[in-house]
C-alpha positions in Angstrom: -14.6 26.5 8.1 -14.8 25.9 11.8 -15.7 28.6 14.3 -12.4 30.4 15.1 -13.5 30.9 18.7 -15.7 27.9 19.6 -17.2 28.5 23.0 -14.8 31.4 23.6 -12.2 29.0 24.9 -9.7 29.9 22.2 -10.0 33.7 22.9 -9.8 33.1 26.6 -6.8 30.8 26.2 -5.0 33.4 24.1 -5.7 36.2 26.5 -4.4 34.0 29.4 -1.2 33.3 27.4 -0.6 37.0 26.7 -0.9 37.7 30.4 2.0 35.3 31.1 5.5 36.7 31.0 7.6 35.6 28.0 9.4 32.3 28.7 8.8 28.6 29.0 5.4 28.8 30.7 4.0 30.9 27.8 5.4 28.5 25.2 4.0 25.5 27.0 0.6 27.2 27.3 0.6 28.1 23.6 1.6 24.5 22.7 -1.3 23.1 24.9 -3.7 25.5 23.2 -2.6 24.1 19.8 -3.2 20.5 21.1 -6.7 21.4 22.3 -7.5 23.0 19.0 -6.5 19.8 17.2 -8.7 17.8 19.5 -11.6 20.2 18.8 -11.2 19.6 15.0 -9.8 23.0 14.2 -7.6 23.3 11.1 -4.4 25.3 11.2 -6.0 28.3 9.4 -8.8 28.4 12.0 -6.3 28.2 14.8 -4.2 31.1 13.4 -7.4 33.2 12.8 -8.5 32.6 16.3 -5.2 33.7 17.8 -5.2 36.8 15.6 -8.7 37.7 16.7 -7.7 37.3 20.3 -4.6 39.4 19.8 -6.6 42.1 18.1 -9.0 42.2 21.1 -6.1 42.3 23.5 -4.6 45.2 21.6 -7.9 47.2 21.7 -8.1 46.8 25.5 -4.5 47.9 26.1 -4.1 50.9 23.8 -6.9 53.2 24.9 -5.0 55.4 27.2 -4.9 59.1 26.1 -1.5 59.4 27.6 0.0 57.0 25.2 2.6 58.5 22.9 3.1 57.4 19.3 6.5 56.0 20.3 5.0 54.1 23.1 2.3 52.7 21.0 4.8 51.6 18.3 7.0 49.9 21.0 4.1 48.0 22.5 3.0 47.0 18.9 6.4 45.6 18.2 6.4 43.6 21.4 2.9 42.3 20.7 3.8 41.4 17.2 6.8 39.4 18.5 4.6 37.7 21.1 2.0 36.9 18.5 4.6 35.2 16.3 5.9 33.2 19.2 2.3 32.1 20.3 1.3 31.2 16.7 4.4 29.2 16.1 4.1 27.2 19.4 0.3 26.7 18.9 0.9 25.3 15.4 3.6 23.1 16.7 1.3 21.7 19.4 -1.5 21.3 16.8 0.9 19.3 14.5 2.1 17.1 17.3 -1.4 16.3 18.4 -2.6 15.7 14.8 0.4 13.4 14.2 -0.3 11.5 17.4 -4.0 11.1 16.5 -3.1 9.8 13.1 -0.7 7.3 14.7 -3.4 6.1 17.0 -5.8 5.9 14.1 -3.3 3.9 12.0 -2.7 1.5 14.9 -6.4 1.0 15.4 -7.0 0.5 11.6 -4.1 -1.9 11.3 -5.2 -3.9 14.3 -8.8 -4.0 12.9 -7.6 -5.2 9.4 -5.4 -7.8 11.0 -8.3 -9.1 13.1 -10.6 -8.9 10.1 -8.3 -10.9 7.8 -7.2 -13.5 10.4 -10.6 -13.9 12.0 -9.1 -14.1 15.5 -11.3 -11.5 17.2 -14.7 -12.1 18.6 -17.2 -11.9 15.7 -19.6 -9.7 17.6 -17.0 -7.2 18.7 -15.4 -7.3 15.2 -18.8 -6.4 13.7 -19.1 -3.4 16.0 -15.6 -2.2 15.0 -16.4 -2.8 11.4 -19.3 -0.3 11.5 -16.8 2.5 12.1 -15.3 1.8 8.7 -18.6 1.1 6.9 -17.8 -2.6 6.4 -20.5 -5.4 6.6 -18.5 -8.5 7.4 -21.3 -10.7 6.2 -21.1 -9.2 2.7 -18.9 -10.3 -0.2 -15.5 -8.7 -0.5 -12.4 -8.7 -2.6 -8.9 -8.2 -1.2 -6.3 -6.6 -3.4 -2.6 -6.6 -2.4 0.1 -4.4 -3.9 3.7 -5.3 -3.3 7.0 -3.5 -4.1 9.2 -5.6 -6.4 12.5 -3.9 -5.8 14.3 -2.2 -2.9 13.8 1.3 -4.4 10.0 1.0 -4.6 9.9 -0.9 -1.2 11.4 2.2 0.5 8.7 4.4 -1.0 5.7 2.2 -0.2 5.0 3.8 3.1 2.1 4.5 5.5 1.7 8.0 3.9 1.2 6.4 0.5 -1.4 4.1 2.1 -3.2 7.2 3.5 -3.3 8.9 0.1 -4.5 5.9 -1.7 -7.1 5.3 0.9 -8.4 8.9 0.7 -8.4 8.8 -3.1 -10.4 5.6 -3.2 -12.9 7.0 -0.7 -13.4 10.0 -3.0 -13.7 7.8 -6.0 -15.9 5.0 -4.7 -17.4 6.5 -1.6 -16.8 5.9 2.1 -17.4 2.4 3.3 -16.7 0.7 0.0 -12.9 0.4 0.4 -10.5 0.1 3.3 -6.8 0.4 2.6 -3.8 0.1 5.0 -0.2 -1.0 5.0 0.2 -4.6 6.3 3.5 -6.5 6.5 5.0 -4.1 3.9 2.1 -4.9 1.5 -0.6 -2.4 0.6 -3.8 -4.2 1.4 -7.2 -3.0 0.1 -10.5 -4.5 1.2 -13.1 -3.7 -1.5 -16.8 -4.4 -1.6 -17.5 -7.2 -4.0 -18.7 -6.2 -7.4 -17.0 -2.8 -7.2 -15.9 -2.1 -10.8 -12.7 -0.4 -11.7 -11.0 -0.8 -8.3 -7.9 -2.6 -9.6 -7.4 0.0 -12.4 -7.8 2.8 -9.9 -5.3 1.5 -7.5 -2.9 0.8 -10.3 -3.3 4.5 -11.5 -2.6 5.7 -7.9 0.5 3.5 -7.6 1.8 4.9 -10.9 1.3 8.4 -9.5 3.1 7.5 -6.2 5.8 5.0 -7.3 6.1 5.3 -11.1 5.3 2.8 -13.8 7.4 -0.1 -12.4 8.7 -1.6 -9.2 5.3 -2.9 -8.0 2.7 -5.5 -8.7 -1.0 -5.7 -7.8 -2.9 -8.9 -7.3 -6.6 -9.2 -7.0 -8.1 -12.0 -5.0 -11.5 -13.6 -5.9 -14.7 -12.4 -4.3 -15.8 -14.4 -1.3 -18.6 -13.9 1.2 -18.4 -13.5 4.9 -15.5 -13.3 7.3 -13.7 -16.5 6.2 -13.9 -15.2 2.6 -11.7 -12.2 3.5 -8.9 -14.4 4.6 -9.3 -16.6 1.5 -9.2 -13.6 -0.8 -6.2 -12.3 0.9 -4.3 -15.6 0.6 -5.2 -15.8 -3.1 -3.8 -12.3 -3.7 -0.6 -12.9 -1.8 0.0 -16.3 -3.3 -0.5 -14.8 -6.7 2.2 -12.3 -6.0 4.5 -15.1 -4.7 3.9 -17.2 -7.8 4.5 -14.2 -10.1 7.9 -13.6 -8.4 8.9 -17.2 -8.9 7.7 -17.4 -12.5 9.2 -14.0 -13.4 5.8 -12.5 -14.4 6.1 -8.7 -14.8 2.4 -7.9 -15.6 1.5 -5.0 -13.2 -2.0 -6.3 -12.4 -2.6 -10.0 -11.8 -5.9 -11.7 -11.1 -5.9 -14.8 -8.9 -8.6 -16.3 -11.0 -6.2 -16.3 -14.0 -3.5 -18.2 -12.1 -5.5 -21.0 -10.5 -3.4 -23.6 -12.2 -0.4 -22.8 -10.0 -2.0 -23.6 -6.7 -3.2 -26.8 -8.3 0.3 -27.7 -9.4 1.7 -27.0 -5.9 -1.1 -28.7 -4.0 0.7 -32.1 -4.4 4.3 -31.1 -4.2 5.5 -34.6 -4.4 3.7 -35.2 -7.6 5.0 -32.0 -9.3 8.5 -32.7 -8.1 8.3 -36.2 -9.6 7.0 -34.7 -12.9 9.9 -32.2 -13.0 12.5 -34.8 -12.2 11.0 -37.4 -14.7 10.4 -35.1 -17.6 13.2 -32.5 -17.3 15.8 -34.5 -15.2 17.7 -35.8 -18.2 18.5 -32.2 -19.2 21.0 -32.0 -16.3 23.2 -34.4 -18.3 23.6 -31.9 -21.2 26.8 -30.0 -21.5 26.4 -26.8 -19.7 23.5 -28.1 -17.6 19.7 -27.8 -17.8 19.4 -24.0 -17.4 19.9 -23.1 -21.1 17.3 -25.5 -22.3 14.9 -24.7 -19.5 15.2 -21.0 -20.4 14.6 -21.7 -24.0 11.4 -23.6 -23.2 10.2 -20.9 -20.9 10.6 -18.2 -23.5 9.0 -20.4 -26.2 5.9 -21.0 -24.1 5.7 -17.3 -23.1 5.6 -16.6 -26.9 2.9 -19.2 -27.6 5.4 -21.5 -29.4 6.6 -18.9 -31.9 10.2 -19.8 -32.9 10.9 -16.4 -34.4 9.8 -14.5 -31.4 11.7 -16.8 -29.1 14.9 -16.4 -31.1 14.4 -12.6 -31.2 13.9 -12.4 -27.4 16.9 -14.7 -26.7 19.1 -12.9 -29.2 19.9 -16.1 -31.1 19.0 -17.4 -34.5 15.9 -19.5 -35.3 18.2 -22.3 -36.2 19.7 -22.2 -32.7 16.2 -22.4 -31.2 15.4 -25.4 -33.4 18.6 -27.1 -32.5 18.0 -26.7 -28.8 14.4 -28.1 -29.1 15.6 -31.1 -31.0 18.3 -31.7 -28.3 15.6 -31.5 -25.6 13.7 -34.2 -27.5 16.8 -36.4 -27.8 17.4 -36.1 -24.0 13.8 -36.2 -22.6 11.7 -37.8 -25.3 9.4 -34.7 -25.3 9.1 -32.0 -28.0 7.0 -28.9 -27.6 5.9 -29.1 -31.2 4.1 -32.4 -30.5 0.5 -31.5 -29.3 0.3 -34.6 -27.1 3.6 -33.8 -25.4 3.3 -30.0 -25.2 1.0 -29.9 -22.1 3.2 -32.3 -20.1 6.4 -30.4 -21.0 4.8 -27.0 -20.2 3.5 -28.3 -16.9 6.9 -29.6 -16.0 8.5 -26.2 -17.0 6.0 -24.3 -14.9 6.6 -26.7 -12.0 10.4 -26.2 -12.3 10.0 -22.4 -12.2 7.8 -22.7 -9.1 10.2 -25.1 -7.4 13.3 -23.0 -8.5 14.6 -26.1 -10.3 17.4 -26.9 -10.9 19.0 -25.2 -7.8 22.5 -25.8 -9.4 23.5 -27.4 -12.7 26.0 -30.2 -12.7 
């Protein structure tokens, strides 16, 4: 615990406040005393103890007259007790306001640093100096993890306070300087030292504690060295979340390394659009449109081609699934049961999901 009377200024300040008449000046002085205590690093219990020590000393210097009657002593004690309560309340208020302001400044500095770190816009030399405060070596290898709320309810609860608690918990678990967590563009972004094991599982555990078991997803970028690698890992994590949303993936923790096929598919948008239109375009001529058949293929591929599991998930019979797949072959010439056609058909289905195809059925 900190010294309750560092340098005597706390006792002197309390004595000066007690000498002031009750009113606005006394309240302002007590509030300023609380602000100064916060700047000095005193915790609220230290501040209260310091005020009580000063009040006790003040009482001893003002109750030594032999002419004092018991009634007079009791009356002065009642007044001093009321004054003490007022001073403590105002001092704690000042302490809280100063602490909140300091946290806000800290958050702004941290957010600005993370933004500069992930965008690479700042001067590298100056950035390296700022990185030392957070224990980060920008020349080392890092992994960026991004957590995102997936529904309005969880989005409202993914706040800066949650980011503070996650950051503190990760520091306790992995040590200072190995992780840096902040809220950035409504996403929870964590910069982790490369090779740090268990970081994704720990963040997932913390998110479950804060937000529950659903309503969020966590994506892990790949490890990359140096300053450019941070931006690359961030893009990988964010793109993974974007692709998961388009594809309807509900897995809580996703690794960018496991979804590399999707950036490849989208790298040549004209080619994937042509593939979707060529392979799946004929489905738009079916009665009811392409959506029913596209959903059937999606569920089939999600279940590794198992007809029974597909039928169960879609709440239809296996015969219905078989009929739809035969109809797809009639219209497109492709059948998922044919090994040589399965890859083309699945790539087209993935492309359709990424492109949100078809926008409307005719």
